[in-house]
Backbone bond lengths (Angstrom), bond angles and torsions (degrees), N, CA, C in turn:
res aa  C-N    CA-C-N  psi(-1)  N-CA   C-N-CA  omega(-1)  CA-C   N-CA-C  phi
1 M - - - 1.401 - - 1.568 108.05 -
2 S 1.336 114.15 127.70 1.434 118.01 -178.01 1.484 104.16 -119.33
3 L 1.328 121.12 126.57 1.444 125.61 -177.12 1.543 107.82 -87.24
4 S 1.370 112.72 142.92 1.405 118.20 177.43 1.496 111.68 -82.74
5 K 1.356 118.25 135.15 1.503 119.43 -179.71 1.511 109.45 -82.18
6 N 1.331 117.60 -2.29 1.479 118.94 -176.49 1.528 111.44 -104.35
7 K 1.314 119.40 -9.47 1.441 121.45 179.37 1.497 110.76 -124.24
8 E 1.399 114.68 157.55 1.490 117.10 176.16 1.509 107.92 -77.31
9 F 1.304 113.07 155.50 1.450 120.25 179.73 1.565 109.66 -136.94
10 T 1.287 117.71 159.97 1.441 121.97 -177.94 1.587 108.37 -83.03
11 A 1.330 111.23 161.04 1.471 118.86 174.65 1.582 109.92 -59.45
12 E 1.222 118.75 -34.15 1.542 123.09 176.97 1.518 108.29 -67.60
13 E 1.288 120.76 -40.73 1.513 122.27 178.74 1.548 106.32 -66.28
14 F 1.283 117.14 -40.79 1.508 119.23 -177.95 1.492 106.43 -66.57
15 D 1.305 122.63 -47.03 1.436 127.64 179.77 1.585 112.86 -58.07
16 T 1.355 114.08 -43.74 1.464 120.02 178.77 1.552 110.14 -64.43
17 A 1.355 115.30 -39.74 1.438 117.89 -178.75 1.497 110.86 -69.69
18 F 1.405 117.62 -40.82 1.407 121.80 176.63 1.540 112.75 -59.77
19 E 1.337 114.09 -48.58 1.425 122.07 -176.31 1.566 109.42 -64.62
20 A 1.333 118.65 -26.73 1.490 121.59 179.48 1.599 108.43 -84.44
21 G 1.328 116.33 1.29 1.465 117.60 175.25 1.490 115.98 90.94
22 E 1.346 117.96 7.47 1.432 118.07 177.77 1.527 112.73 -68.05
23 D 1.301 117.11 151.66 1.460 121.85 -178.88 1.593 104.47 -77.80
24 M 1.344 114.34 121.49 1.428 118.64 -173.78 1.545 111.47 -98.65
25 T 1.301 116.14 -6.77 1.485 116.70 -174.94 1.445 113.97 -58.80
26 P 1.364 123.18 -34.28 1.519 121.00 177.46 1.532 115.21 -62.08
27 Y 1.336 114.62 -15.91 1.479 117.04 179.53 1.540 114.76 -100.42
28 L 1.341 114.76 -0.57 1.524 119.86 179.42 1.434 112.14 -106.43
29 D 1.326 116.60 142.65 1.408 126.37 175.46 1.527 112.03 -93.11
30 L 1.405 111.37 81.07 1.491 116.70 -170.72 1.533 113.59 -74.83
31 K 1.305 116.54 -12.64 1.513 118.81 173.01 1.473 116.47 -70.42
32 S 1.342 113.44 -24.66 1.454 118.47 -176.50 1.580 108.30 -107.23
33 A 1.296 118.50 2.49 1.502 119.99 178.98 1.462 108.49 -65.91
34 K 1.308 118.34 143.14 1.513 123.27 179.96 1.575 105.69 -140.38
35 M 1.363 107.83 146.77 1.489 114.87 174.89 1.495 108.47 -77.05
36 H 1.228 112.27 137.07 1.508 119.41 -173.23 1.589 109.36 -87.34
37 H 1.222 116.04 -26.58 1.474 120.54 -177.96 1.576 110.22 -114.01
38 P 1.361 114.25 128.44 1.481 117.11 178.14 1.559 107.19 -66.48
39 V 1.336 112.98 145.38 1.423 119.14 -176.66 1.562 105.92 -107.35
40 K 1.318 115.51 142.37 1.485 117.82 170.84 1.588 103.56 -127.03
41 R 1.273 117.12 131.60 1.462 115.87 177.87 1.542 112.43 -87.50
42 I 1.265 114.79 147.46 1.467 124.34 175.46 1.457 110.92 -132.72
43 T 1.263 117.62 162.22 1.548 120.49 173.18 1.519 106.86 -119.83
44 I 1.303 114.14 132.65 1.433 120.66 172.46 1.552 109.93 -125.07
45 D 1.324 112.49 138.37 1.428 115.69 179.42 1.564 105.32 -103.01
46 F 1.398 114.68 132.98 1.466 124.95 177.39 1.595 107.58 -120.42
47 P 1.253 115.88 146.26 1.445 118.01 168.74 1.600 109.99 -64.37
48 S 1.336 114.82 150.03 1.454 121.73 -175.70 1.521 112.56 -54.63
49 D 1.348 115.33 -40.59 1.439 114.30 -175.38 1.520 112.54 -71.26
50 I 1.313 119.47 -26.11 1.483 124.72 175.03 1.503 108.24 -69.04
51 L 1.394 113.28 -46.52 1.519 117.93 179.62 1.520 109.44 -59.06
52 A 1.289 118.58 -43.36 1.525 118.63 178.56 1.468 110.95 -62.79
53 R 1.362 122.09 -43.20 1.405 122.01 175.85 1.493 113.53 -61.73
54 L 1.291 116.93 -43.93 1.492 125.53 176.86 1.591 107.26 -55.97
55 G 1.254 115.39 -46.59 1.485 121.74 -177.33 1.586 108.80 -60.79
56 K 1.377 115.82 -45.79 1.351 115.65 -174.79 1.502 111.10 -71.44
57 K 1.260 118.47 -37.60 1.546 123.54 176.38 1.505 108.21 -61.06
58 A 1.324 116.26 -51.47 1.494 119.18 178.02 1.497 113.28 -55.64
59 A 1.342 116.59 -45.28 1.495 117.52 -179.09 1.545 109.84 -65.99
60 A 1.265 118.62 -31.57 1.412 120.68 -177.59 1.525 112.57 -70.07
61 I 1.356 116.71 -23.01 1.458 117.72 179.14 1.592 110.03 -111.03
62 G 1.320 114.69 1.74 1.509 122.79 173.09 1.478 114.39 75.67
63 V 1.342 114.70 38.37 1.515 115.84 169.49 1.570 111.15 -136.05
64 T 1.259 115.68 171.65 1.478 117.94 179.95 1.516 112.63 -76.43
65 R 1.281 117.65 164.07 1.423 121.42 177.44 1.516 110.92 -60.74
66 T 1.308 117.71 -38.90 1.406 122.12 177.75 1.511 114.79 -60.55
67 S 1.389 113.34 -46.26 1.502 119.94 174.12 1.483 112.28 -63.44
68 L 1.257 120.63 -35.49 1.445 121.51 178.63 1.520 111.44 -65.30
69 I 1.414 113.38 -45.37 1.486 116.54 178.38 1.536 107.64 -63.53
70 K 1.284 123.48 -43.18 1.458 126.34 -179.42 1.567 107.91 -57.59
71 M 1.339 116.19 -46.89 1.452 120.62 -179.10 1.545 110.56 -61.11
72 W 1.281 114.82 -47.52 1.506 115.57 -177.72 1.532 111.73 -66.11
73 V 1.290 114.51 -38.44 1.472 113.40 177.70 1.521 114.04 -66.03
74 A 1.354 116.11 -44.25 1.415 121.25 174.94 1.511 112.53 -59.55
75 E 1.276 120.72 -41.71 1.514 122.39 172.31 1.423 116.82 -61.41
76 H 1.340 117.33 -37.80 1.422 122.66 179.23 1.501 109.67 -71.04
77 L 1.268 117.74 -41.98 1.507 120.12 -179.38 1.497 107.36 -69.45
78 A 1.317 122.86 -39.34 1.474 123.93 175.88 1.502 111.60 -59.18
79 D 1.288 115.74 -42.73 1.467 119.99 176.53 1.482 110.24 -63.04
80 D 1.316 115.07 -43.43 1.495 120.02 177.24 1.537 113.07 -55.41
81 L 1.326 113.84 -44.08 1.491 116.80 -179.65 1.493 114.13 -63.46
82 K 1.343 118.08 -25.72 1.472 123.15 -177.12 1.529 108.27 -74.00
83 T 1.431 114.95 -22.97 1.485 116.88 -177.09 1.535 110.97 -99.15
84 V 1.266 119.41 -4.05 1.471 123.71 178.66 1.498 116.50 -82.24
């Protein structure tokens, strides 16, 4: 499915095109995109062997080490909320 840049389309049509692997960037207004969550940087020291294992795991799923750590922390915190 190829979306027309000249006509409006539904969210379902957008989703279908995205799921089919179509490049969606022409349909997005990236200049006005904003991050919804403020970010605060931290520094964490890990032993080299753990960083190597993190790097392998991250590469296996196609993300950066930082993204993998964020995903794992978010998942853990979400699980924590279920038990509170």
